[in-house]
C-alpha positions in Angstrom: 13.9 -49.3 13.3 10.3 -48.0 13.8 8.1 -47.5 10.8 7.0 -44.1 12.1 9.8 -41.8 13.4 9.3 -40.8 17.1 9.2 -37.1 16.3 6.2 -37.7 14.0 4.4 -39.8 16.6 4.9 -37.0 19.1 3.1 -34.5 16.9 -0.5 -33.5 17.6 -3.1 -33.2 14.8 -3.7 -29.6 13.7 -7.1 -28.5 15.0 -8.5 -25.7 12.7 -11.2 -23.3 13.7 -14.6 -25.0 13.8 -16.3 -24.8 10.4 -19.8 -23.2 10.2 -21.3 -26.4 8.9 -20.0 -28.4 11.9 -21.4 -25.8 14.3 -24.8 -25.9 12.7 -24.8 -29.7 12.9 -23.7 -29.8 16.5 -25.8 -26.9 17.9 -28.8 -26.8 15.6 -28.2 -23.1 15.2 -28.3 -21.6 11.7 -27.5 -17.9 12.4 -23.8 -18.4 12.9 -20.9 -16.1 12.4 -17.3 -17.3 12.3 -14.6 -15.0 13.8 -12.0 -17.8 14.3 -9.8 -18.2 11.2 -8.7 -14.8 10.1 -10.7 -15.1 6.9 -11.8 -12.1 4.8 -15.3 -11.1 6.0 -16.1 -9.8 2.5 -15.6 -13.2 1.0 -13.4 -13.7 -2.0 -12.3 -11.1 -4.5 -15.1 -10.8 -7.2 -12.6 -10.6 -10.0 -11.0 -13.8 -8.6 -14.4 -15.5 -8.5 -15.1 -14.6 -12.2 -11.6 -15.9 -13.2 -12.3 -19.2 -11.4 -15.6 -19.6 -13.2 -13.9 -18.9 -16.6 -11.1 -21.4 -15.9 -13.3 -24.3 -14.9 -13.7 -25.2 -18.6 -10.0 -26.2 -18.5 -10.1 -28.4 -15.4 -9.1 -31.4 -17.5 -5.8 -29.7 -18.2 -2.8 -29.6 -15.8 -1.9 -26.1 -14.6 1.4 -24.5 -15.6 3.9 -26.3 -13.5 5.9 -23.2 -12.8 3.1 -20.7 -12.8 4.7 -18.4 -15.3 1.9 -15.9 -15.7 1.3 -15.4 -12.0 5.0 -15.3 -11.1 5.5 -12.7 -13.8 2.7 -10.6 -12.5 4.0 -10.7 -8.9 7.5 -9.9 -10.2 6.1 -6.8 -11.9 4.2 -5.7 -8.8 7.2 -5.8 -6.6 9.8 -4.8 -9.2 11.8 -8.0 -9.2 12.6 -10.6 -11.8 10.4 -13.7 -12.3 13.4 -15.7 -11.2 12.9 -14.2 -7.7 9.4 -15.6 -7.3 8.0 -19.0 -6.3 4.4 -20.1 -5.9 2.9 -22.6 -3.4 -0.3 -24.0 -1.9 -0.3 -21.3 0.7 2.7 -20.0 2.6 3.0 -23.3 4.4 3.4 -25.1 1.2 6.5 -23.0 0.5 7.7 -23.4 4.0 7.7 -27.2 3.6 9.6 -26.9 0.3 12.2 -24.6 2.0 12.8 -27.3 4.7 13.1 -30.1 2.2 15.5 -28.1 0.0 17.9 -26.6 2.5 18.0 -28.6 5.8 21.0 -31.0 6.4 21.0 -33.6 9.1 22.8 -31.5 11.7 21.0 -28.2 11.0 19.0 -26.4 13.6 15.9 -24.1 13.4 15.3 -21.1 15.5 12.0 -19.2 16.1 9.8 -17.8 18.8 7.9 -20.2 21.1 4.2 -20.3 20.4 4.2 -18.2 17.3 2.5 -19.5 14.1 1.4 -23.1 14.7 1.9 -24.0 11.0 5.6 -23.5 11.2 5.8 -25.3 14.5 4.3 -28.4 13.0 6.6 -28.3 9.9 9.7 -27.7 12.1 8.9 -30.6 14.5 8.1 -32.9 11.5 11.6 -32.2 10.1 13.2 -34.1 12.9 15.8 -31.4 13.4 16.8 -29.7 16.6 14.7 -26.5 17.2 15.5 -23.6 19.5 12.2 -22.0 20.7 12.7 -18.6 22.3 9.9 -17.4 24.6 8.1 -14.2 23.5 8.6 -11.0 25.5 5.5 -8.8 25.9 3.7 -11.0 23.3 6.4 -10.1 20.7 9.4 -11.9 19.2 12.4 -11.4 21.6 14.9 -10.8 18.8 17.7 -9.9 21.3 17.5 -13.3 22.9 17.0 -15.0 19.5 20.3 -13.4 18.3 22.1 -14.9 21.3 20.8 -18.4 20.4 22.2 -18.4 16.8 24.8 -21.1 16.5 27.1 -22.6 13.9 24.3 -25.1 13.2 21.4 -22.6 12.7 20.2 -23.0 9.2 16.6 -21.5 9.3 15.2 -18.6 11.4 11.5 -18.1 11.2 9.8 -14.8 11.9 6.1 -14.1 11.4 5.7 -10.4 11.0 3.0 -9.5 12.0 2.8 -12.5 14.3 -0.1 -15.0 14.4 -1.7 -15.4 16.9 -0.6 -12.2 18.7 -0.9 -9.6 16.0 2.3 -7.9 17.1 5.1 -6.9 14.8 8.8 -6.2 14.9 10.0 -2.8 13.8 12.5 -1.7 11.3 15.0 -0.8 14.0 14.5 -4.2 15.7 14.9 -6.2 12.5 18.0 -4.3 11.3 19.7 -4.8 14.7 18.8 -8.5 14.6 19.9 -9.0 11.1 23.4 -7.7 11.9 23.9 -10.9 14.0 22.7 -13.3 11.3 25.4 -15.1 9.3 25.1 -15.4 5.5 24.8 -19.2 5.7 21.5 -18.8 7.7 18.2 -18.4 6.0 15.6 -16.1 7.4 12.0 -16.8 6.6 9.9 -13.6 6.9 6.3 -14.7 6.9 4.3 -11.7 6.0 0.8 -13.3 5.6 -0.7 -10.1 7.1 1.5 -7.7 5.3 -1.4 -5.8 3.6 -2.8 -4.9 7.1 0.5 -3.8 8.6 2.2 -1.9 5.8 0.7 1.4 6.8 2.7 1.3 10.1 5.5 3.8 9.7 8.1 1.5 11.4 7.0 -1.7 9.8 10.0 -3.4 8.0 8.6 -4.2 4.6 10.9 -7.1 3.6 11.1 -5.9 0.0 13.4 -3.2 1.3 15.8 -5.9 2.6 16.6 -8.0 -0.4 19.5 -9.8 1.1 20.6 -13.1 -0.4 19.5 -15.1 2.7 16.0 -13.7 3.2 12.9 -15.5 1.9 9.7 -13.5 2.0 6.4 -15.4 2.2 3.0 -13.8 1.4 -0.5 -15.0 1.0 -3.7 -14.5 -1.0 -5.7 -16.1 1.8 -6.3 -13.1 4.0 -6.5 -9.7 2.2 -7.7 -11.2 -1.0 -10.1 -13.7 0.5 -8.8 -16.8 -1.2 -8.1 -19.1 1.7 -10.2 -21.9 0.1 -8.0 -22.3 -3.0 -4.7 -22.3 -1.1 -2.2 -20.0 -2.8 0.8 -18.1 -1.6 4.1 -16.8 -3.0 7.7 -16.4 -2.0 10.3 -13.8 -2.9 14.0 -14.4 -2.7 17.4 -14.4 -4.4 17.2 -16.3 -7.7 19.7 -18.9 -6.6 17.4 -19.8 -3.7 14.3 -19.9 -5.9 16.1 -22.0 -8.5 16.8 -24.7 -6.0 13.3 -24.5 -4.4 11.8 -25.0 -7.9 13.7 -28.3 -8.2 12.0 -29.6 -5.0 8.5 -28.1 -5.0 5.5 -30.3 -5.8 4.8 -30.2 -9.5 1.6 -28.5 -10.7 1.1 -26.6 -7.5 -0.8 -24.4 -7.0 -3.8 -25.6 -8.9 -5.1 -24.1 -12.1 -8.0 -22.4 -10.3 -5.7 -21.0 -7.6 -3.3 -19.5 -10.2 -6.1 -17.9 -12.2 -7.7 -16.6 -9.0 -4.4 -15.1 -7.9 -3.9 -13.4 -11.2 -7.3 -11.7 -11.1 -7.1 -10.8 -7.4 -3.9 -8.7 -7.9 -6.0 -6.5 -10.3 -8.8 -6.1 -7.8 -7.5 -3.0 -6.2 -11.0 -1.8 -5.1 -11.6 -5.0 -3.2 -8.3 -4.8 -1.5 -8.8 -1.2 -0.5 -12.3 -2.0 0.9 -10.8 -4.9 2.9 -8.3 -2.6 4.5 -10.9 0.0 5.4 -13.3 -2.7 6.9 -10.4 -4.1 8.9 -9.3 -0.7 10.3 -12.9 0.2 11.3 -13.5 -3.2 12.8 -10.3 -3.0 14.8 -11.4 0.3 16.2 -14.9 -1.0 17.0 -13.6 -4.1 18.8 -10.9 -2.4 20.8 -13.3 0.3 21.9 -15.7 -2.4 23.0 -13.0 -4.3 24.9 -12.0 -1.1 26.7 -15.5 -0.4 27.8 -15.9 -4.0 29.1 -12.5 -4.0 30.8 -11.1 -6.8 28.7 -7.4 -7.1 28.2 -6.3 -7.4 24.6 -3.1 -7.2 22.6 -3.0 -4.3 20.1 -2.9 -5.9 16.6 -1.7 -4.9 13.2 -3.3 -7.9 11.5 -7.0 -8.8 10.8 -7.6 -10.2 14.3 -7.3 -9.2 17.9 -6.2 -11.6 20.7 -7.8 -11.1 24.1 -6.2 -12.2 27.4 -8.2 -13.8 30.2 -7.4 -14.6 33.8 -7.2 -18.3 33.3 -7.5 -21.1 30.8 -10.8 -22.1 32.3 -12.3 -18.6 31.9 -11.1 -18.4 28.3 -12.6 -21.9 27.6 -15.9 -20.9 29.2 -16.1 -17.6 27.2 -15.3 -19.4 24.0 -17.9 -22.2 24.6 -20.6 -19.7 25.7 -20.0 -17.6 22.5 -20.3 -20.8 20.4 -23.6 -21.6 22.0 -24.8 -18.2 21.0 -23.7 -18.8 17.4 -20.3 -17.0 17.4 -17.2 -19.0 16.6 -13.9 -17.7 18.0 -10.5 -19.3 18.5 -9.5 -20.5 22.0 -5.7 -20.6 21.6 -4.9 -23.6 23.7 -3.3 -25.5 20.8 -1.2 -22.5 20.0 0.3 -22.5 23.4 -1.7 -19.6 24.8 -4.5 -21.3 26.9 -5.7 -18.1 28.5 -6.2 -16.3 25.2 -9.0 -16.0 22.7 -8.3 -14.8 19.1 -11.1 -12.9 17.4 -11.0 -12.3 13.7 -12.3 -8.9 12.6 -15.6 -9.3 10.8 -18.1 -7.1 9.1 -19.5 -4.2 11.1 -22.8 -6.1 12.0 -20.8 -9.1 13.0 -18.4 -7.1 15.3 -21.4 -5.4 16.9 -23.2 -8.7 17.5 -20.0 -10.2 19.0 -19.4 -7.3 21.4 -23.1 -7.2 22.5 -23.1 -11.0 23.1 -19.8 -10.8 25.0 -21.2 -8.1 27.2 -24.2 -10.2 28.0 -22.0 -13.2 29.0 -19.7 -11.3 31.4 
């Protein structure tokens, strides 16, 4: 019996977007902008920053293991009970807990091929059989996914909006799909970009679908600018949450993360500004792509993915932008080698990106 399971050996290390510090070291360029990791271009919520500073005096103390205050605040925000809320070190932390809690040896997982890489890694690391259904028009093919549900399907994962495509499934599409899902099958609705998509009239806010087998995941990383402290939350039936709490890592999220989350939820002005910046940035970038004749996928998230004629061309554009001090995300590791994902930045960053891209074409 091998020490390391074959399905773990087969995994590839996750390759995050290049940090600014690394780009500065490698290139000797100091004026660098990062449009690679879907981070909030404003930075973190000011109220969250202040809360972190105030909480630092208590760093010698363990955090509340169950995160009572933050869970209670989230419950109040979404008009549910505290028993319907769980916290984690980002959405992926909760995904990991879900798999460790509910998967049996013969269970299968089902999702779209080349959707969120974080789920892909966790699914493959579980050692279970996985059914990957190719996307159709850069969207989840829910019709085909419904056909692939079997007696062994335990977890279905849907990112809505999707990362890295930025597309979303509609209310009609989701309701039709759900009618084929048996009660014994869990649906993970990953809504990390929910705040950017909720204004779409046909977006299926999962809080309107409080079925016993749906687990909603949301994040503080994107809209609230707290990617560095790793905090997310899940909403589900209290029986599911009760069992997840038995398995989750104790004292997670950290003290600073919990305090930051509490404060961020009160920072309505920051969130509103984030949405406005993103909407204007989306318009600026798509207008620029149209003028340059660049194919892109309309997005309801805080990024836009462009489509190029080949992997070589996408790689060339990404590297040339990097050499000009602009970090973007070539999506080879995501399974889209001819695509580049661009996070929406501040106005001056978006203008610089479009101008530089024009010069490179």
